[in-house]
Phi, psi and omega in degrees: 000002183289135183256116181289347183255011185300307181239098189278348185259013185257350185271069181281328183226094184288347178282344177274097185280351183271320186214145170255154186241140170254129179232160179213144185291327184296134181288343181282346181269141178276155175292140180235131177245133174261111181277121186292333179278088187262218183296142181262338180201162178238130179285105185285354171283338179259309181268106185212147182299332180292340176267303187286341175278352184274350181288130178258093186284356175296332179289337181247016186302320181296320180295319183276347185292337181274006177089242186300131181208146179237121183238138174260136179254121182219184179202171181294312182226177181290159171074023182258002173101027181299313182294320176303313182291313182299313182295315182286329173296318179297317177297317181296317178295313181298319183279320184284315181270342181055043177236161184297120183234138180237130174257119184249135177262106174242024173273080189287345177281318182216070181296136184226347185303320181297326178288322181297324185251011173063050178225184183272157180288328184234148002280153181200221185297319181301317180290326178296322180291317184281327185255350183055041177220125188260135173236132175233162183221153178295146182269346189094355177245133184309132174073359183250129179237161186235147167226111184282176183288331182085187184281084185283349175288329179274328180213113173256115184304137178223189184299333180291348180257012185302315184294315181290326177293323175301319180292321178297310182294324177297318179296313181297321180293330177284333184263342182234151180284317179233133174237117180249125187246121174278114188249172171295161169291156183287327179250134001287141188297334181296337180264354183268130182284067187297333180286353179264351188301324182291350182270355180239170185277341180167173181243149168243127183260126178270128180243116179274118184302327185269332189246336182289124179269142181302320180297320179293320180297320179292328179296332180306319185277003168280341184244331183234151177278143179299331180293344179281349179261128178264349180180173181226144177239126178266122183256150179057047176266125180292136176280133179236000000 
C-alpha cells in the first residue's frame, strides 16, 4: 500500500538508499529525514474501516478548511481510547483528503503508536528533542507517516524542552498538511504536557461512554479552557 508519490519533494539524493531528506530554506526549520524502512504491519484490531470511516469531518470542516493543522488527541483519564481515535483519525485524513498526514506519539506515559503499526519505539520524538533532528517513517498506508515517542527512558520531555518542541512542531506543520498527536490523558495533570498546548491548533477530547466519569470530565476544565478544544469524540457508543 506504500505510495511512492506521497512526498515528492524529499528525493534529493536517490543514491542514498537508506534515507530520504526533507529540507527547507528557512533556518528556523529543523532537518527531517524520512526513513524508508517503516511499519511492518498494521494492527487491524485498532485500524479498521468501522473506525476510520465513522469520522464525520463536516463537524471539523472549519478547522480543516485552512489547510495545515495540528491537533492533539487526549482524554480525561487513561484507557478511554486516545490511540484508537488518533490512529484512525490520521488514517481517515490521509485516505480521505489524500494529503500528507503525520501521526505523532506524544503519549510519553504509555506510548502505543509503534505497537499499532509494527515498528520500533526509537528513534522518535525523544531523539528529535535531544538531537534536534527529526525522523519520520512510512506507515504502510498511503499518505500517512509516523513519528514514534522515542527512547523516553533516556529523555522524558518537560517544560525545559518547550522551545525545541515548538521548533519541532513548527517544522512538522510546515512539512505535513495534517499532524495528529496522540497525547497523555489530562489527569493526573502532573503528567500532562500543559505547557505544550499553545504549540498546537487545538485539542480533541475522547469520551468513553462506559468509563469516563462526569467528575473527571469536569475536572478537565479546572486546568484547560473549553476554547482549547475543537471537538469531542464519543467512544464505545452503542449503535441504535
